[in-house]
KOLBAKE-879356 format. One record per atom (N, C-alpha, C): chain; residue in three letters; x, y, z; atom name. Coordinates in Angstrom, 2 decimals. Layout:
BEGIN
REC  kette  rest       c1       c2       c3  atom
REC      A   ALA        X        Y        Z    CA
...
This chain:
BEGIN
REC  kette  rest       c1       c2       c3  atom
REC      A   GLN    13.18     1.07    14.89     N
REC      A   GLN    12.36     0.32    13.98    CA
REC      A   GLN    11.27     1.23    13.43     C
REC      A   VAL    10.57     0.73    12.43     N
REC      A   VAL     9.51     1.48    11.78    CA
REC      A   VAL     8.19     0.80    12.04     C
REC      A   GLN     7.21     1.60    12.33     N
REC      A   GLN     5.85     1.11    12.46    CA
REC      A   GLN     5.02     1.62    11.30     C
REC      A   LEU     4.22     0.73    10.74     N
REC      A   LEU     3.34     1.08     9.64    CA
REC      A   LEU     1.91     0.87    10.08     C
REC      A   VAL     1.10     1.88     9.92     N
REC      A   VAL    -0.30     1.81    10.29    CA
REC      A   VAL    -1.14     2.03     9.05     C
REC      A   GLU    -1.91     1.02     8.69     N
REC      A   GLU    -2.76     1.08     7.52    CA
REC      A   GLU    -4.18     1.44     7.92     C
REC      A   SER    -4.87     2.06     7.00     N
REC      A   SER    -6.27     2.40     7.22    CA
REC      A   SER    -6.96     2.50     5.88     C
REC      A   GLY    -8.27     2.47     5.91     N
REC      A   GLY    -9.07     2.70     4.73    CA
REC      A   GLY    -9.72     1.47     4.12     C
REC      A   GLY    -9.37     0.30     4.61     N
REC      A   GLY    -9.99    -0.90     4.09    CA
REC      A   GLY   -11.43    -1.02     4.52     C
REC      A   GLY   -12.12    -1.92     3.88     N
REC      A   GLY   -13.51    -2.14     4.22    CA
REC      A   GLY   -14.24    -2.89     3.15     C
REC      A   LEU   -15.54    -2.81     3.21     N
REC      A   LEU   -16.43    -3.47     2.27    CA
REC      A   LEU   -16.95    -2.46     1.27     C
REC      A   VAL   -16.86    -2.81     0.01     N
REC      A   VAL   -17.32    -1.91    -1.05    CA
REC      A   VAL   -17.94    -2.75    -2.15     C
REC      A   GLN   -18.89    -2.17    -2.85     N
REC      A   GLN   -19.54    -2.85    -3.96    CA
REC      A   GLN   -18.67    -2.82    -5.20     C
REC      A   PRO   -18.83    -3.79    -6.08     N
REC      A   PRO   -18.10    -3.74    -7.34    CA
REC      A   PRO   -18.33    -2.42    -8.06     C
REC      A   GLY   -17.26    -1.89    -8.61     N
REC      A   GLY   -17.32    -0.59    -9.25    CA
REC      A   GLY   -17.07     0.57    -8.32     C
REC      A   GLY   -17.03     0.31    -7.04     N
REC      A   GLY   -16.81     1.36    -6.07    CA
REC      A   GLY   -15.35     1.68    -5.88     C
REC      A   SER   -15.10     2.54    -4.91     N
REC      A   SER   -13.75     3.03    -4.66    CA
REC      A   SER   -13.43     2.97    -3.18     C
REC      A   LEU   -12.16     2.80    -2.91     N
REC      A   LEU   -11.61     2.91    -1.58    CA
REC      A   LEU   -10.26     3.60    -1.67     C
REC      A   ARG    -9.89     4.24    -0.59     N
REC      A   ARG    -8.58     4.86    -0.51    CA
REC      A   ARG    -7.86     4.34     0.72     C
REC      A   LEU    -6.80     3.62     0.49     N
REC      A   LEU    -5.98     3.10     1.56    CA
REC      A   LEU    -4.88     4.09     1.91     C
REC      A   SER    -4.54     4.14     3.17     N
REC      A   SER    -3.46     4.99     3.63    CA
REC      A   SER    -2.54     4.19     4.52     C
REC      A   CYS    -1.28     4.54     4.49     N
REC      A   CYS    -0.28     3.90     5.33    CA
REC      A   CYS     0.67     4.97     5.82     C
REC      A   ALA     0.76     5.09     7.12     N
REC      A   ALA     1.62     6.07     7.74    CA
REC      A   ALA     2.78     5.37     8.44     C
REC      A   ALA     3.98     5.81     8.15     N
REC      A   ALA     5.18     5.26     8.77    CA
REC      A   ALA     5.63     6.16     9.91     C
REC      A   SER     6.08     5.54    10.97     N
REC      A   SER     6.58     6.30    12.10    CA
REC      A   SER     7.71     5.53    12.77     C
REC      A   GLY     8.49     6.24    13.54     N
REC      A   GLY     9.59     5.64    14.25    CA
REC      A   GLY    10.78     6.57    14.30     C
REC      A   ASP    11.54     6.46    15.37     N
REC      A   ASP    12.68     7.35    15.55    CA
REC      A   ASP    13.71     7.22    14.43     C
REC      A   ILE    13.81     6.04    13.84     N
REC      A   ILE    14.80     5.83    12.80    CA
REC      A   ILE    14.56     6.74    11.60     C
REC      A   LEU    13.35     7.19    11.44     N
REC      A   LEU    13.04     8.07    10.32    CA
REC      A   LEU    13.70     9.43    10.45     C
REC      A   ARG    14.22     9.73    11.62     N
REC      A   ARG    15.02    10.95    11.78    CA
REC      A   ARG    16.42    10.77    11.22     C
REC      A   LEU    16.85     9.52    11.07     N
REC      A   LEU    18.20     9.21    10.65    CA
REC      A   LEU    18.28     8.67     9.24     C
REC      A   ASP    17.21     8.16     8.75     N
REC      A   ASP    17.17     7.53     7.45    CA
REC      A   ASP    15.96     8.06     6.68     C
REC      A   SER    15.91     7.72     5.42     N
REC      A   SER    14.81     8.15     4.58    CA
REC      A   SER    14.17     6.94     3.93     C
REC      A   ILE    12.95     7.11     3.52     N
REC      A   ILE    12.21     6.03     2.90    CA
REC      A   ILE    12.57     5.94     1.43     C
REC      A   TYR    13.05     4.77     1.03     N
REC      A   TYR    13.40     4.56    -0.36    CA
REC      A   TYR    12.17     4.18    -1.18     C
REC      A   VAL    11.39     3.27    -0.66     N
REC      A   VAL    10.21     2.84    -1.37    CA
REC      A   VAL     9.12     2.48    -0.37     C
REC      A   MET     7.92     2.83    -0.71     N
REC      A   MET     6.74     2.39     0.02    CA
REC      A   MET     5.75     1.84    -0.99     C
REC      A   GLY     4.98     0.90    -0.55     N
REC      A   GLY     4.01     0.35    -1.48    CA
REC      A   GLY     3.04    -0.59    -0.82     C
REC      A   TRP     2.26    -1.20    -1.67     N
REC      A   TRP     1.19    -2.08    -1.25    CA
REC      A   TRP     1.30    -3.44    -1.90     C
REC      A   TYR     1.09    -4.46    -1.11     N
REC      A   TYR     0.96    -5.82    -1.55    CA
REC      A   TYR    -0.39    -6.33    -1.08     C
REC      A   ARG    -0.84    -7.39    -1.71     N
REC      A   ARG    -2.10    -7.97    -1.27    CA
REC      A   ARG    -2.03    -9.48    -1.31     C
REC      A   ALA    -2.81   -10.08    -0.45     N
REC      A   ALA    -2.89   -11.52    -0.36    CA
REC      A   ALA    -4.35   -11.93    -0.34     C
REC      A   ALA    -4.79   -12.53    -1.41     N
REC      A   ALA    -6.13   -13.09    -1.48    CA
REC      A   ALA    -6.12   -14.48    -0.87     C
REC      A   PRO    -7.24   -14.94    -0.37     N
REC      A   PRO    -7.28   -16.27     0.24    CA
REC      A   PRO    -6.79   -17.35    -0.71     C
REC      A   GLY    -5.84   -18.14    -0.25     N
REC      A   GLY    -5.32   -19.23    -1.04    CA
REC      A   GLY    -4.41   -18.84    -2.18     C
REC      A   LYS    -4.02   -17.59    -2.25     N
REC      A   LYS    -3.18   -17.13    -3.34    CA
REC      A   LYS    -1.90   -16.50    -2.83     C
REC      A   GLN    -0.92   -16.43    -3.71     N
REC      A   GLN     0.34   -15.81    -3.37    CA
REC      A   GLN     0.17   -14.32    -3.12     C
REC      A   ARG     0.98   -13.83    -2.21     N
REC      A   ARG     1.07   -12.39    -2.05    CA
REC      A   ARG     1.64   -11.78    -3.31     C
REC      A   GLU     1.06   -10.70    -3.74     N
REC      A   GLU     1.50   -10.06    -4.95    CA
REC      A   GLU     1.67    -8.57    -4.75     C
REC      A   LEU     2.59    -8.03    -5.51     N
REC      A   LEU     2.78    -6.59    -5.50    CA
REC      A   LEU     1.60    -5.92    -6.18     C
REC      A   VAL     1.11    -4.86    -5.55     N
REC      A   VAL     0.03    -4.07    -6.13    CA
REC      A   VAL     0.59    -2.80    -6.74     C
REC      A   ALA     1.29    -2.03    -5.94     N
REC      A   ALA     1.84    -0.78    -6.41    CA
REC      A   ALA     2.93    -0.32    -5.46     C
REC      A   THR     3.95     0.31    -6.00     N
REC      A   THR     5.01     0.89    -5.19    CA
REC      A   THR     5.37     2.26    -5.73     C
REC      A   ILE     5.92     3.06    -4.85     N
REC      A   ILE     6.39     4.38    -5.22    CA
REC      A   ILE     7.69     4.64    -4.49     C
REC      A   THR     8.68     5.13    -5.21     N
REC      A   THR     9.98     5.40    -4.62    CA
REC      A   THR    10.09     6.86    -4.22     C
REC      A   ILE    11.16     7.14    -3.50     N
REC      A   ILE    11.38     8.50    -3.04    CA
REC      A   ILE    11.58     9.44    -4.21     C
REC      A   SER    12.04     8.92    -5.33     N
REC      A   SER    12.19     9.72    -6.54    CA
REC      A   SER    10.95     9.70    -7.42     C
REC      A   ASN     9.87     9.13    -6.90     N
REC      A   ASN     8.56     9.14    -7.54    CA
REC      A   ASN     8.45     8.19    -8.72     C
REC      A   ASN     9.28     7.15    -8.72     N
REC      A   ASN     9.10     6.09    -9.70    CA
REC      A   ASN     7.95     5.19    -9.26     C
REC      A   LEU     7.12     4.82   -10.20     N
REC      A   LEU     5.91     4.07    -9.91    CA
REC      A   LEU     5.95     2.70   -10.54     C
REC      A   LYS     5.36     1.75    -9.85     N
REC      A   LYS     5.21     0.41   -10.37    CA
REC      A   LYS     3.83    -0.09    -9.99     C
REC      A   TYR     3.15    -0.70   -10.96     N
REC      A   TYR     1.82    -1.25   -10.73    CA
REC      A   TYR     1.74    -2.67   -11.26     C
REC      A   ALA     0.98    -3.47   -10.57     N
REC      A   ALA     0.62    -4.76   -11.12    CA
REC      A   ALA    -0.26    -4.56   -12.34     C
REC      A   ASP    -0.09    -5.42   -13.33     N
REC      A   ASP    -0.89    -5.30   -14.54    CA
REC      A   ASP    -2.39    -5.33   -14.24     C
REC      A   SER    -2.77    -6.08   -13.24     N
REC      A   SER    -4.18    -6.24   -12.94    CA
REC      A   SER    -4.85    -4.99   -12.39     C
REC      A   VAL    -4.06    -4.03   -11.94     N
REC      A   VAL    -4.63    -2.82   -11.35    CA
REC      A   VAL    -4.32    -1.57   -12.15     C
REC      A   LYS    -3.53    -1.68   -13.19     N
REC      A   LYS    -3.20    -0.52   -13.99    CA
REC      A   LYS    -4.45     0.14   -14.55     C
REC      A   GLY    -4.49     1.44   -14.45     N
REC      A   GLY    -5.63     2.18   -14.93    CA
REC      A   GLY    -6.75     2.31   -13.92     C
REC      A   ARG    -6.68     1.54   -12.84     N
REC      A   ARG    -7.72     1.59   -11.81    CA
REC      A   ARG    -7.19     2.10   -10.48     C
REC      A   PHE    -5.96     1.75   -10.16     N
REC      A   PHE    -5.37     2.13    -8.88    CA
REC      A   PHE    -4.32     3.20    -9.11     C
REC      A   THR    -4.19     4.08    -8.15     N
REC      A   THR    -3.18     5.12    -8.18    CA
REC      A   THR    -2.50     5.20    -6.83     C
REC      A   ILE    -1.18     5.11    -6.85     N
REC      A   ILE    -0.41     5.24    -5.62    CA
REC      A   ILE     0.18     6.64    -5.56     C
REC      A   SER     0.22     7.18    -4.38     N
REC      A   SER     0.79     8.50    -4.17    CA
REC      A   SER     1.41     8.55    -2.79     C
REC      A   ARG     2.20     9.56    -2.55     N
REC      A   ARG     2.86     9.69    -1.26    CA
REC      A   ARG     2.87    11.13    -0.79     C
REC      A   ASP     3.01    11.27     0.50     N
REC      A   ASP     3.19    12.55     1.15    CA
REC      A   ASP     4.48    12.43     1.94     C
REC      A   ASN     5.56    12.93     1.38     N
REC      A   ASN     6.87    12.75     2.00    CA
REC      A   ASN     6.94    13.39     3.38     C
REC      A   ALA     6.32    14.53     3.53     N
REC      A   ALA     6.38    15.23     4.80    CA
REC      A   ALA     5.73    14.43     5.91     C
REC      A   LYS     4.75    13.63     5.57     N
REC      A   LYS     4.04    12.83     6.56    CA
REC      A   LYS     4.44    11.37     6.55     C
REC      A   ASN     5.41    11.01     5.71     N
REC      A   ASN     5.83     9.62     5.58    CA
REC      A   ASN     4.63     8.70     5.36     C
REC      A   THR     3.79     9.11     4.46     N
REC      A   THR     2.54     8.43     4.22    CA
REC      A   THR     2.39     8.09     2.75     C
REC      A   VAL     1.84     6.93     2.49     N
REC      A   VAL     1.53     6.52     1.14    CA
REC      A   VAL     0.04     6.20     1.06     C
REC      A   HIS    -0.54     6.50    -0.08     N
REC      A   HIS    -1.95     6.26    -0.31    CA
REC      A   HIS    -2.14     5.39    -1.54     C
REC      A   LEU    -3.21     4.66    -1.53     N
REC      A   LEU    -3.59     3.87    -2.69    CA
REC      A   LEU    -5.05     4.15    -2.98     C
REC      A   GLN    -5.28     4.89    -4.04     N
REC      A   GLN    -6.64     5.15    -4.49    CA
REC      A   GLN    -7.06     4.01    -5.40     C
REC      A   MET    -8.11     3.32    -5.01     N
REC      A   MET    -8.58     2.16    -5.73    CA
REC      A   MET    -9.95     2.47    -6.30     C
REC      A   ASN   -10.03     2.52    -7.61     N
REC      A   ASN   -11.27     2.79    -8.30    CA
REC      A   ASN   -11.69     1.58    -9.12     C
REC      A   SER   -12.94     1.58    -9.52     N
REC      A   SER   -13.48     0.50   -10.34    CA
REC      A   SER   -13.15    -0.86    -9.75     C
REC      A   LEU   -13.39    -1.00    -8.48     N
REC      A   LEU   -13.01    -2.21    -7.78    CA
REC      A   LEU   -13.79    -3.41    -8.28     C
REC      A   LYS   -13.10    -4.53    -8.32     N
REC      A   LYS   -13.66    -5.79    -8.79    CA
REC      A   LYS   -13.62    -6.81    -7.67     C
REC      A   PRO   -14.48    -7.81    -7.72     N
REC      A   PRO   -14.43    -8.84    -6.69    CA
REC      A   PRO   -13.06    -9.48    -6.56     C
REC      A   GLU   -12.33    -9.60    -7.65     N
REC      A   GLU   -11.01   -10.19    -7.58    CA
REC      A   GLU    -9.98    -9.32    -6.88     C
REC      A   ASP   -10.34    -8.09    -6.56     N
REC      A   ASP    -9.48    -7.24    -5.75    CA
REC      A   ASP    -9.59    -7.56    -4.27     C
REC      A   THR   -10.53    -8.41    -3.91     N
REC      A   THR   -10.70    -8.77    -2.52    CA
REC      A   THR    -9.44    -9.44    -1.98     C
REC      A   ALA    -8.91    -8.89    -0.91     N
REC      A   ALA    -7.67    -9.38    -0.34    CA
REC      A   ALA    -7.37    -8.59     0.91     C
REC      A   VAL    -6.39    -9.06     1.64     N
REC      A   VAL    -5.79    -8.25     2.69    CA
REC      A   VAL    -4.65    -7.47     2.06     C
REC      A   TYR    -4.68    -6.19     2.24     N
REC      A   TYR    -3.69    -5.31     1.65    CA
REC      A   TYR    -2.67    -4.92     2.71     C
REC      A   PHE    -1.40    -5.11     2.39     N
REC      A   PHE    -0.31    -4.85     3.31    CA
REC      A   PHE     0.55    -3.71     2.81     C
REC      A   CYS     0.85    -2.81     3.68     N
REC      A   CYS     1.79    -1.75     3.38    CA
REC      A   CYS     3.21    -2.25     3.62     C
REC      A   HIS     4.12    -1.84     2.77     N
REC      A   HIS     5.52    -2.23     2.89    CA
REC      A   HIS     6.41    -1.01     2.72     C
REC      A   LEU     7.52    -1.04     3.42     N
REC      A   LEU     8.46     0.07     3.39    CA
REC      A   LEU     9.89    -0.45     3.42     C
REC      A   SER    10.75     0.22     2.69     N
REC      A   SER    12.19    -0.01     2.77    CA
REC      A   SER    12.88     1.32     2.98     C
REC      A   LEU    13.81     1.35     3.91     N
REC      A   LEU    14.57     2.56     4.16    CA
REC      A   LEU    15.80     2.62     3.28     C
REC      A   HIS    16.23     3.81     3.00     N
REC      A   HIS    17.24     4.04     1.98    CA
REC      A   HIS    18.62     3.56     2.39     C
REC      A   SER    19.09     3.98     3.53     N
REC      A   SER    20.47     3.71     3.93    CA
REC      A   SER    20.62     2.41     4.70     C
REC      A   SER    19.76     2.18     5.65     N
REC      A   SER    19.88     1.03     6.52    CA
REC      A   SER    19.36    -0.25     5.88     C
REC      A   GLY    18.49    -0.13     4.91     N
REC      A   GLY    17.88    -1.29     4.31    CA
REC      A   GLY    16.78    -1.91     5.14     C
REC      A   VAL    16.39    -1.25     6.20     N
REC      A   VAL    15.33    -1.77     7.05    CA
REC      A   VAL    14.03    -1.91     6.26     C
REC      A   ASN    13.41    -3.05     6.42     N
REC      A   ASN    12.12    -3.34     5.81    CA
REC      A   ASN    11.07    -3.46     6.90     C
REC      A   ALA     9.88    -3.04     6.57     N
REC      A   ALA     8.79    -3.14     7.52    CA
REC      A   ALA     7.50    -3.46     6.79     C
REC      A   TRP     6.66    -4.18     7.48     N
REC      A   TRP     5.34    -4.54     6.97    CA
REC      A   TRP     4.27    -4.07     7.94     C
REC      A   GLY     3.18    -3.60     7.40     N
REC      A   GLY     2.03    -3.34     8.21    CA
REC      A   GLY     1.28    -4.61     8.52     C
REC      A   SER     0.31    -4.50     9.38     N
REC      A   SER    -0.47    -5.66     9.78    CA
REC      A   SER    -1.52    -6.07     8.76     C
REC      A   GLY    -1.82    -5.19     7.84     N
REC      A   GLY    -2.77    -5.49     6.80    CA
REC      A   GLY    -4.13    -4.90     7.07     C
REC      A   THR    -4.77    -4.47     6.03     N
REC      A   THR    -6.14    -3.98     6.11    CA
REC      A   THR    -6.97    -4.72     5.07     C
REC      A   PRO    -8.06    -5.32     5.48     N
REC      A   PRO    -8.84    -6.13     4.54    CA
REC      A   PRO    -9.71    -5.27     3.63     C
REC      A   VAL    -9.76    -5.68     2.39     N
REC      A   VAL   -10.63    -5.07     1.39    CA
REC      A   VAL   -11.51    -6.16     0.82     C
REC      A   THR   -12.80    -5.95     0.90     N
REC      A   THR   -13.76    -6.89     0.36    CA
REC      A   THR   -14.63    -6.19    -0.66     C
REC      A   VAL   -14.64    -6.71    -1.85     N
REC      A   VAL   -15.44    -6.15    -2.94    CA
REC      A   VAL   -16.54    -7.16    -3.24     C
REC      A   SER   -17.74    -6.81    -2.88     N
REC      A   SER   -18.84    -7.75    -3.00    CA
REC      A   SER   -20.15    -7.00    -2.98     C
REC      A   SER   -21.14    -7.59    -3.65     N
REC      A   SER   -22.49    -7.07    -3.60    CA
REC      A   SER   -23.23    -7.56    -2.37     C
């Protein structure tokens, strides 16, 4: 199985920045490769939504609400994905979850979530 460990969440003022990181680990990564990693978020009382994803071929997808402000990147050697969040708004407040899908096995994994609060 795959374990995802998220970090970087916290409290930030509007207009500020945070950088989230998610590291994948597990023996299966010796046998399979990561097809896509990304971030989803769940605000209180709202549906979980896709924030950003990046594939092994470096295809990118962003939610319209974060385009131009968030940047997703990956470090293949470390099986790690990052989300640089700039110009944060109160509406970005949510629990951010890392997600991963493996290429061959189709295994999916979710992190436990890291909370992001944007408030004065």
